[in-house]
C-alpha positions as semicolon CSV with decimal commas, in nm:
position;residue;x (nm);y (nm);z (nm)
1;M;-1,610;3,801;-2,102
2;C;-1,833;3,594;-2,188
3;T;-2,172;3,402;-2,266
4;L;-2,228;3,091;-2,182
5;S;-2,502;2,823;-2,180
6;F;-2,636;2,464;-2,110
7;L;-2,917;2,287;-2,220
8;P;-2,990;1,892;-2,123
9;T;-3,134;1,707;-2,393
10;N;-3,265;1,352;-2,404
11;E;-2,956;1,204;-2,521
12;G;-2,678;1,430;-2,344
13;W;-2,619;1,781;-2,314
14;I;-2,466;2,101;-2,456
15;F;-2,313;2,402;-2,387
16;T;-2,208;2,716;-2,608
17;H;-2,022;2,987;-2,547
18;N;-1,967;3,345;-2,684
19;R;-1,630;3,487;-2,592
20;D;-1,617;3,866;-2,582
21;E;-1,293;4,023;-2,531
22;T;-1,055;4,298;-2,678
23;V;-0,864;4,186;-3,016
24;L;-0,593;4,358;-2,847
25;R;-0,526;4,036;-2,762
26;G;-0,484;3,866;-3,090
27;L;-0,595;3,625;-3,283
28;A;-0,650;3,303;-3,160
29;E;-0,504;2,995;-3,245
30;A;-0,807;2,738;-3,390
31;P;-0,858;2,463;-3,172
32;E;-0,622;2,181;-3,198
33;F;-0,619;1,769;-3,065
34;R;-0,347;1,729;-2,731
35;D;-0,338;1,378;-2,593
36;L;-0,306;1,369;-2,254
37;C;-0,160;1,046;-2,074
38;G;-0,439;0,819;-2,329
39;V;-0,731;1,097;-2,320
40;H;-0,780;1,324;-2,607
41;A;-0,828;1,698;-2,562
42;L;-0,932;1,960;-2,778
43;W;-0,897;2,366;-2,721
44;P;-0,816;2,701;-2,865
45;V;-0,534;2,827;-2,780
46;D;-0,542;3,240;-2,607
47;P;-0,229;3,389;-2,837
48;K;-0,155;3,641;-2,549
49;G;-0,177;3,437;-2,215
50;G;-0,094;3,087;-2,330
51;G;-0,393;2,957;-2,206
52;T;-0,799;2,870;-2,334
53;W;-1,156;2,951;-2,289
54;W;-1,262;2,602;-2,307
55;A;-1,173;2,258;-2,370
56;A;-1,343;1,926;-2,429
57;T;-1,175;1,545;-2,378
58;S;-1,245;1,200;-2,444
59;K;-1,402;1,156;-2,075
60;Q;-1,675;1,393;-2,151
61;T;-1,513;1,706;-1,938
62;S;-1,586;1,987;-2,078
63;L;-1,481;2,330;-1,952
64;F;-1,567;2,720;-1,991
65;L;-1,435;3,060;-1,794
66;L;-1,614;3,278;-1,797
67;N;-1,426;3,663;-1,658
68;G;-1,558;3,746;-1,308
69;A;-1,743;3,625;-0,997
70;K;-2,038;3,735;-0,917
71;V;-1,946;4,107;-0,889
72;K;-1,748;4,360;-1,092
73;H;-1,398;4,343;-0,928
74;K;-1,138;4,657;-0,945
75;R;-0,853;4,463;-1,181
76;K;-0,542;4,461;-0,998
77;A;-0,185;4,588;-1,203
78;E;-0,011;4,223;-1,214
79;Y;-0,251;3,915;-1,141
80;K;-0,002;3,546;-1,141
81;H;-0,067;3,395;-1,448
82;S;-0,380;3,409;-1,663
83;R;-0,702;3,299;-1,633
84;G;-0,690;3,075;-1,916
85;L;-0,443;2,854;-1,745
86;L;-0,671;2,710;-1,528
87;I;-0,866;2,507;-1,771
88;P;-0,529;2,318;-1,943
89;A;-0,441;2,250;-1,516
90;F;-0,806;2,144;-1,466
91;L;-0,690;1,846;-1,702
92;F;-0,482;1,735;-1,454
93;H;-0,711;1,726;-1,164
94;Q;-0,920;1,383;-1,054
95;G;-1,226;1,624;-1,098
96;A;-1,396;1,943;-0,927
97;E;-1,272;1,870;-0,561
98;D;-0,978;1,781;-0,672
99;F;-0,898;2,075;-0,806
100;L;-1,033;2,300;-0,537
101;S;-0,851;2,125;-0,303
102;H;-0,538;2,098;-0,487
103;Y;-0,521;2,388;-0,730
104;Q;-0,362;2,776;-0,561
105;F;-0,578;3,000;-0,664
106;E;-0,431;3,265;-0,436
107;D;-0,338;3,599;-0,664
108;L;-0,568;3,502;-0,945
109;E;-0,867;3,776;-1,100
110;E;-1,170;3,677;-1,011
111;F;-1,311;3,412;-1,244
112;T;-1,657;3,157;-1,277
113;L;-1,516;2,825;-1,416
114;V;-1,820;2,606;-1,541
115;G;-1,801;2,223;-1,618
116;I;-1,864;1,888;-1,705
117;D;-1,681;1,648;-1,552
118;N;-1,745;1,309;-1,398
119;N;-2,101;1,368;-1,502
120;K;-2,108;1,624;-1,290
121;L;-2,222;1,976;-1,376
122;F;-2,037;2,231;-1,167
123;E;-1,901;2,566;-1,119
124;I;-1,647;2,718;-0,942
125;I;-1,673;3,071;-0,868
126;W;-1,312;3,249;-0,691
127;D;-1,361;3,597;-0,572
128;G;-1,006;3,664;-0,443
129;K;-1,085;3,529;-0,134
130;V;-1,235;3,227;-0,138
131;P;-1,277;2,921;-0,405
132;E;-1,629;2,830;-0,451
133;L;-1,766;2,472;-0,574
134;N;-2,103;2,411;-0,641
135;F;-2,255;2,159;-0,828
136;L;-2,548;2,124;-1,070
137;P;-2,872;1,971;-1,166
138;L;-2,772;1,820;-1,478
139;N;-3,168;1,825;-1,603
140;E;-3,173;2,192;-1,607
141;A;-3,050;2,468;-1,874
142;K;-2,892;2,779;-1,739
143;I;-2,768;3,066;-1,898
144;W;-2,432;3,251;-1,741
145;S;-2,295;3,612;-1,778
146;S;-1,979;3,777;-1,701
147;C;-2,037;4,045;-1,412
148;T;-1,736;4,230;-1,576
149;L;-1,938;4,311;-1,876
150;Y;-2,268;4,247;-1,776
151;P;-2,447;4,452;-1,500
152;P;-2,723;4,274;-1,313
153;E;-2,975;4,380;-1,503
154;R;-2,838;4,272;-1,825
155;Q;-2,780;3,953;-1,667
156;E;-3,164;3,952;-1,595
157;Q;-3,249;4,040;-1,936
158;R;-3,016;3,760;-2,055
159;R;-3,186;3,503;-1,826
160;A;-3,573;3,653;-1,933
161;W;-3,395;3,566;-2,345
162;F;-3,290;3,202;-2,235
163;T;-3,694;3,142;-2,072
164;E;-3,813;3,251;-2,378
165;F;-3,605;3,067;-2,586
166;L;-3,666;2,741;-2,391
167;A;-4,039;2,755;-2,399
168;S;-4,054;2,820;-2,779
169;R;-3,792;2,644;-2,966
170;P;-3,644;2,349;-2,994
171;L;-3,367;2,194;-2,749
172;N;-3,086;2,143;-2,977
173;A;-2,759;2,220;-3,101
174;E;-2,898;2,408;-3,413
175;E;-3,138;2,615;-3,239
176;A;-2,876;2,694;-2,940
177;M;-2,671;2,822;-3,202
178;H;-2,932;3,006;-3,338
179;F;-2,971;3,195;-2,997
180;H;-2,608;3,253;-2,938
181;T;-2,584;3,466;-3,285
182;Q;-2,934;3,639;-3,354
183;P;-2,970;3,998;-3,253
184;K;-3,238;4,090;-2,945
185;G;-3,292;4,439;-3,014
186;V;-3,119;4,590;-2,781
187;E;-2,808;4,828;-2,755
188;P;-2,472;4,664;-2,937
189;E;-2,316;4,699;-2,600
190;F;-2,529;4,406;-2,419
191;E;-2,643;4,214;-2,755
192;I;-2,555;3,848;-2,778
193;V;-2,359;3,949;-3,040
194;M;-2,191;4,230;-2,903
195;Q;-1,977;4,484;-3,015
196;R;-1,890;4,773;-2,715
197;N;-1,647;4,999;-2,832
198;S;-1,357;4,972;-3,164
199;H;-1,178;4,708;-3,046
200;L;-1,385;4,488;-2,745
201;R;-1,644;4,299;-2,902
202;T;-1,749;3,947;-2,959
203;V;-1,481;3,701;-3,120
204;A;-1,554;3,356;-3,127
205;I;-1,872;3,113;-3,073
206;S;-1,813;2,774;-2,994
207;Q;-2,011;2,421;-2,888
208;V;-1,931;2,134;-2,685
209;E;-2,252;1,867;-2,793
210;C;-2,287;1,530;-2,575
211;K;-2,452;1,294;-2,749
212;D;-2,472;0,913;-2,787
213;N;-2,105;0,891;-2,726
214;Q;-1,971;1,149;-2,908
215;L;-1,877;1,495;-2,888
216;S;-1,922;1,729;-3,173
217;T;-1,821;2,100;-3,164
218;T;-1,796;2,363;-3,285
219;Y;-1,598;2,659;-3,313
220;K;-1,701;3,021;-3,535
221;D;-1,375;3,260;-3,517
222;L;-1,583;3,581;-3,637
223;E;-1,253;3,796;-3,680
224;K;-1,104;3,540;-3,890
225;Q;-1,477;3,463;-4,019
226;T;-1,416;3,057;-4,019
227;T;-1,596;2,812;-3,861
228;S;-1,448;2,442;-3,759
229;E;-1,592;2,138;-3,666
230;Y;-1,443;1,833;-3,465
231;S;-1,623;1,503;-3,377
232;F;-1,474;1,208;-3,135
233;K;-1,562;0,893;-2,941
234;T;-1,610;0,919;-2,569
235;Q;-1,485;0,694;-2,330
236;N;-1,738;0,644;-2,118
237;A;-2,138;0,634;-2,156
238;L;-2,328;0,897;-2,003
């Protein structure tokens, strides 16, 4: 997995995320609120690894996980634990720098973690050797596609779709969700909502919008054919 886009808006920002995963992992649990030392946090739960692929909190922290680093890697037979446990662990650190300095990345499968924390947009890339932290412009739109599923030419194709979207559509949550759900006219295995074989496909679409000191989230479970919406006030203004 997956495909992730970030859109800055006049009032805040929007993340939209397609989870491409094997259905053999089982059906994910719908997002639930949790209290982390007085901070409201929301995330769904992966049934196999017990972790998650996104989270949002009342401190305006929003995190999204993509499999793989910069190039497709060869998987090992075993790893320390599921990459999905990274996101709950991050929330107990004081931002991306603190997480990078203190978390033990060794023996984890390669990943890219994208998020906003402390009003900073960042990505952490783990290639199995050295964790890399990049801070990104908060006023620039961006799209990520997992290198484990999408080779460089397909990633470039998706960037072209996104560039066309930015130039032709209003930048709001509804249009972002439309971009992440509507067919682009390519082979099913490389569509924005993809189907690669009998069990690997886009299983969920999640969106987190920060607007006027409030987080609004939409979670579309494509396997259960359900949509859940959540909204909560944030503690810090942008």
